[in-house]
C-alpha positions in Angstrom: 177.2 235.2 102.8 179.2 236.4 99.8 180.2 239.7 101.8 181.6 237.5 104.4 184.0 236.0 101.9 185.0 239.6 100.7 185.7 240.6 104.3 187.9 237.5 104.9 190.1 238.6 101.9 190.7 242.2 103.2 194.3 242.5 104.4 195.1 246.0 105.6 193.3 249.1 106.9 192.6 250.5 103.5 190.8 247.3 102.4 188.9 247.0 105.8 187.7 250.9 105.2 186.7 249.8 101.5 184.6 246.9 102.9 183.0 248.8 106.0 182.1 251.8 104.0 181.4 250.3 100.5 181.6 246.7 99.9 179.4 245.4 102.8 176.7 247.9 102.2 176.4 247.0 98.4 176.7 243.3 99.4 173.9 243.5 101.8 171.7 245.2 99.5 172.5 242.6 96.6 171.2 239.9 98.8 167.7 241.3 98.4 165.9 240.1 95.2 164.0 243.5 95.1 167.5 245.4 94.9 168.7 243.0 92.0 165.3 243.5 90.1 165.6 247.4 90.4 169.4 247.3 89.5 168.6 245.3 86.2 165.5 247.4 85.6 167.7 250.6 85.8 170.4 248.8 83.5 167.6 248.1 81.0 166.5 251.8 80.8 170.1 252.8 80.3 170.6 250.5 77.4 167.1 251.2 75.7 168.1 255.1 76.0 171.1 254.3 73.8 169.9 251.5 71.8 170.2 253.2 68.5 174.0 254.3 69.2 174.7 250.9 70.5 173.3 248.9 67.4 175.9 251.0 65.1 179.0 249.1 63.8 181.2 252.2 65.2 180.9 255.1 67.6 178.6 257.9 66.5 176.9 260.1 69.3 177.6 260.6 73.0 176.0 258.3 75.7 172.5 259.3 76.9 171.8 259.0 80.5 168.0 258.4 81.6 166.5 261.1 83.8 168.0 260.5 87.4 169.9 257.4 86.4 172.9 257.9 88.5 171.0 259.2 91.5 168.8 256.1 91.4 171.5 253.7 91.0 173.4 255.4 93.8 170.1 255.7 96.1 169.5 251.8 95.5 172.4 251.1 97.7 171.7 253.7 100.3 173.7 256.9 99.4 172.7 260.1 97.7 175.2 260.8 94.9 177.1 263.4 97.0 177.3 261.0 99.8 178.9 258.2 97.5 181.5 260.5 96.2 182.5 261.7 99.7 182.6 258.1 100.5 184.8 257.2 97.7 187.1 260.1 98.5 187.6 258.7 102.1 188.4 255.3 100.7 190.6 256.4 97.9 192.6 258.8 99.9 195.5 256.5 99.8 195.5 256.1 96.0 198.3 257.7 94.2 197.2 256.9 90.7 195.2 260.4 90.1 193.8 259.1 86.8 192.1 256.2 88.2 191.2 258.3 91.1 189.3 260.8 88.7 187.9 257.9 86.8 185.9 256.7 89.8 184.7 260.3 90.9 184.0 261.3 87.4 181.4 258.3 87.2 180.9 257.2 91.0 178.5 254.5 90.0 181.3 252.7 88.4 182.3 251.4 91.6 178.9 249.9 92.3 178.8 248.4 88.8 182.4 246.4 89.3 181.1 245.1 92.7 177.8 244.0 91.1 179.7 242.4 88.3 182.0 240.4 90.9 178.9 239.6 93.1 176.8 238.3 90.2 179.7 236.3 88.9 180.5 234.7 92.3 176.6 233.9 92.7 176.1 232.9 89.0 173.4 235.2 88.5 173.5 235.5 84.7 171.1 238.4 84.3 172.5 240.5 87.0 176.0 239.9 85.5 174.8 240.9 81.9 173.4 244.0 83.3 176.3 245.0 85.4 178.9 244.5 82.6 176.7 246.5 80.2 176.4 249.5 82.6 179.9 249.1 83.6 181.1 249.3 80.1 178.8 252.0 79.2 179.7 254.5 81.9 183.5 254.0 81.3 183.0 254.2 77.4 181.1 257.4 78.1 184.3 258.9 79.9 186.7 257.7 77.2 184.4 258.9 74.5 184.3 262.5 75.9 187.8 262.5 76.4 188.9 261.3 72.8 186.0 263.0 70.8 185.8 266.2 72.6 183.6 267.7 70.0 181.6 264.8 69.5 181.3 262.9 66.1 180.0 265.4 63.8 181.1 263.9 60.4 179.4 260.5 60.2 180.9 259.8 56.7 184.4 260.4 57.9 183.8 258.0 60.7 182.3 255.5 58.5 185.3 255.6 56.3 187.6 255.3 59.4 185.7 252.1 60.2 185.9 250.5 56.9 189.6 250.8 57.0 190.0 248.9 60.2 191.1 245.3 59.9 189.9 242.2 62.0 192.3 242.7 64.8 190.0 245.4 65.8 187.7 244.0 68.6 185.1 246.7 67.3 185.1 245.0 63.8 184.9 241.6 65.1 181.9 242.4 67.5 180.0 244.0 64.7 178.4 246.7 66.8 179.1 248.8 69.8 176.9 247.0 72.1 178.8 243.8 71.6 182.2 245.5 71.6 181.5 247.1 75.0 180.3 243.9 76.5 183.3 242.0 75.4 185.8 244.7 76.4 184.3 244.1 80.1 184.5 240.5 79.7 188.2 240.4 78.7 189.2 242.8 81.5 187.2 241.0 84.0 188.6 237.8 83.0 192.0 239.0 83.1 191.5 240.1 86.8 189.1 237.5 88.1 191.9 235.2 89.6 193.4 238.1 91.4 190.2 238.6 93.1 189.8 235.1 94.1 193.3 235.2 95.8 193.1 238.7 97.6 190.2 241.1 97.2 191.8 244.4 97.9 191.4 248.0 97.0 194.4 247.8 94.5 192.8 244.8 92.8 189.6 246.7 92.3 191.4 249.7 90.9 193.4 247.1 88.6 190.0 246.1 87.2 188.9 249.8 86.5 192.4 250.7 85.0 192.3 247.6 82.6 188.8 248.3 81.5 189.6 252.0 81.1 192.9 251.4 79.2 191.3 248.8 76.7 188.8 251.4 75.8 191.5 254.1 75.8 193.7 252.4 73.4 191.1 251.6 70.8 189.5 255.1 71.0 192.7 257.1 70.9 193.7 255.6 67.7 190.3 255.7 66.3 189.9 259.4 67.1 193.1 260.2 65.4 192.4 258.4 62.4 188.7 259.9 62.2 190.2 263.5 62.7 193.0 262.7 60.1 190.5 261.5 57.6 188.3 264.7 58.0 191.5 266.7 57.3 192.1 264.7 54.2 188.5 264.8 53.3 188.3 261.1 53.1 184.5 260.3 53.3 182.1 257.4 52.6 179.4 258.4 50.0 175.8 257.8 50.5 174.7 254.1 50.8 172.6 252.6 47.9 169.2 251.3 48.5 168.6 247.7 48.0 167.0 247.8 44.7 169.7 250.2 43.0 172.4 249.1 40.6 175.8 249.2 42.2 177.9 251.0 39.8 176.7 252.6 36.5 179.9 254.8 35.7 183.4 254.6 34.7 182.7 251.4 32.5 182.9 249.3 35.6 180.2 247.2 34.2 182.1 246.2 31.2 185.2 245.6 33.1 183.4 243.4 35.4 181.9 241.5 32.4 185.5 241.0 31.0 186.8 239.7 34.3 184.0 237.2 34.5 184.7 236.1 31.1 188.3 235.4 31.8 187.1 233.2 34.6 184.5 231.4 32.4 187.1 230.5 29.8 189.5 228.9 32.3 191.8 231.8 33.3 195.0 230.1 34.7 195.4 231.9 37.7 191.6 231.3 38.8 191.3 227.7 37.6 194.8 226.3 38.9 195.6 226.0 42.7 198.4 228.1 42.4 200.0 231.4 44.0 196.7 233.3 43.9 195.2 230.8 46.2 198.2 229.7 48.3 199.3 233.4 49.0 195.8 234.5 50.1 195.2 231.4 52.2 198.5 231.9 54.0 197.5 235.8 54.5 194.0 234.9 55.6 195.1 232.0 57.7 192.9 229.5 56.0 193.3 226.2 54.1 194.3 226.6 50.5 192.1 223.5 49.6 189.0 225.1 51.2 189.6 228.3 49.6 190.0 226.7 46.1 187.0 224.4 46.7 184.9 227.5 47.4 186.0 229.3 44.2 185.0 226.5 42.2 181.6 226.2 43.7 180.4 229.9 43.9 178.4 230.7 40.8 179.3 233.3 38.3 176.5 235.8 39.2 177.8 235.9 42.8 181.3 236.6 41.6 180.0 239.5 39.7 178.1 240.9 42.6 181.3 240.7 44.6 183.2 242.4 42.0 180.6 245.2 41.5 180.6 245.7 45.4 184.4 246.1 45.3 184.0 248.7 42.6 181.2 250.5 44.1 182.8 250.7 47.6 186.3 251.8 46.0 185.4 254.0 43.4 182.0 255.4 44.1 181.9 255.5 48.0 185.6 256.4 48.5 185.8 258.4 45.2 188.8 256.9 43.5 189.2 256.1 39.7 190.0 252.9 38.0 193.5 254.1 37.5 193.7 253.8 41.3 193.3 250.1 41.3 196.9 250.1 40.2 198.3 252.1 43.3 198.8 251.7 46.8 195.4 253.1 47.7 193.8 249.8 46.5 196.5 247.5 47.4 196.2 248.7 51.2 192.6 248.1 50.8 192.4 244.7 49.8 192.5 243.0 53.3 189.5 245.2 54.4 187.2 245.0 51.5 185.1 242.0 53.1 184.0 244.2 55.9 183.3 247.1 53.6 181.4 245.5 50.9 179.4 243.4 53.4 178.2 246.6 54.9 177.9 248.6 51.6 174.2 248.3 51.0 171.9 248.3 54.2 170.2 245.1 55.1 172.1 243.4 52.1 174.9 241.5 53.7 177.0 239.2 51.6 179.2 237.0 53.7 177.0 235.1 55.8 174.4 234.2 53.1 177.3 232.9 50.9 178.7 231.1 54.1 175.5 229.6 54.7 174.7 228.7 51.3 177.9 226.9 50.5 178.1 225.5 53.9 181.6 227.0 54.6 183.1 229.3 57.3 182.8 232.8 56.9 186.5 233.1 57.1 186.7 231.3 53.8 184.0 233.8 52.2 186.3 236.8 53.5 189.4 235.2 52.1 187.7 234.8 48.8 186.6 238.2 48.6 190.0 239.3 49.4 191.4 237.1 46.5 188.9 238.4 43.9 190.0 241.8 44.8 193.5 240.5 43.9 192.5 238.9 40.8 191.0 242.4 39.8 194.4 244.1 40.5 196.2 241.3 38.5 193.8 241.4 35.6 192.7 245.3 35.4 195.3 246.1 32.8 194.2 243.3 30.3 190.6 243.9 30.6 191.1 247.7 30.3 192.7 247.1 27.3 189.9 245.2 25.8 187.8 248.0 26.7 189.7 250.3 24.7 189.4 248.2 21.7 185.5 248.3 21.7 
């Protein structure tokens, strides 16, 4: 049995107490199909209660716990919640890291989820593993969210603005929604600690896993909250989203400017038609091949280029409340690398990156690099096309 393997890896009195009081009872219950089925059922209810929040691209509201969720998970393995807390206090008595100690006691079911995660991985039970990682992740996320956003997130436009300024080094951006981010955070922490478990399953190793998960969420959420509150102070907010059938921009002469920019491309502007610095520098910056970026630029049609330009103007000028003059400033330059994510999400249910990637059978990284390149093209040519505008 899997719990016998755990017991063999116990090396001292603290670890034996861990197994006798907690691990073995959990393992015995997990051997029963009815227990595994109920655990997955409780997890599904937990996720369903937070479905809307989890589908968002960034944190928005606090975690919602279904009625008696914590009690039911605890009782499934033979304890009332008070009994589980008391048992945890006994097992964790030797722990000197009070932050980790409090993390367990603040959400005692985290201990259960961590054990279920290991059990499901060792027994190759995919549905159980998926449920454990989401329940584990969501409970730790809840603790960190409440700590970093003590008043909750009451200004969604400010958080939306904060999100659009994040680059692709953020797991939250790469994951594209909160549920994937939570799951991938757990996967990363577990993969980092899995080898340690196979060598020695002990209390310190189990605590290392919990600390790793907590720290990964903490690092991201701390910076996210700092930027969020700073944007509130500076009154940086996203404007209202357009509907799919509305014009992107109809102010500040951006339509005429876009037409002049497209005219430059159509008439063979040397920066755009020649595989020069515009392409090589952006390819190097976005880590793509110059030839792939250049070939994509020559294939994409002018209407699609116009759409990209319109969306850049819409995000920067309309949603973020800048002016055409700001295109020549650090505000715009510092924004260039983040434009792909921002314009892809600018209009609900109207993404641009994946459709272009599919249409031209190219990797999405090329499309993102191209969007950034168009943003640079606008920067380089804005003075020239505005001078044409003044002559009209």
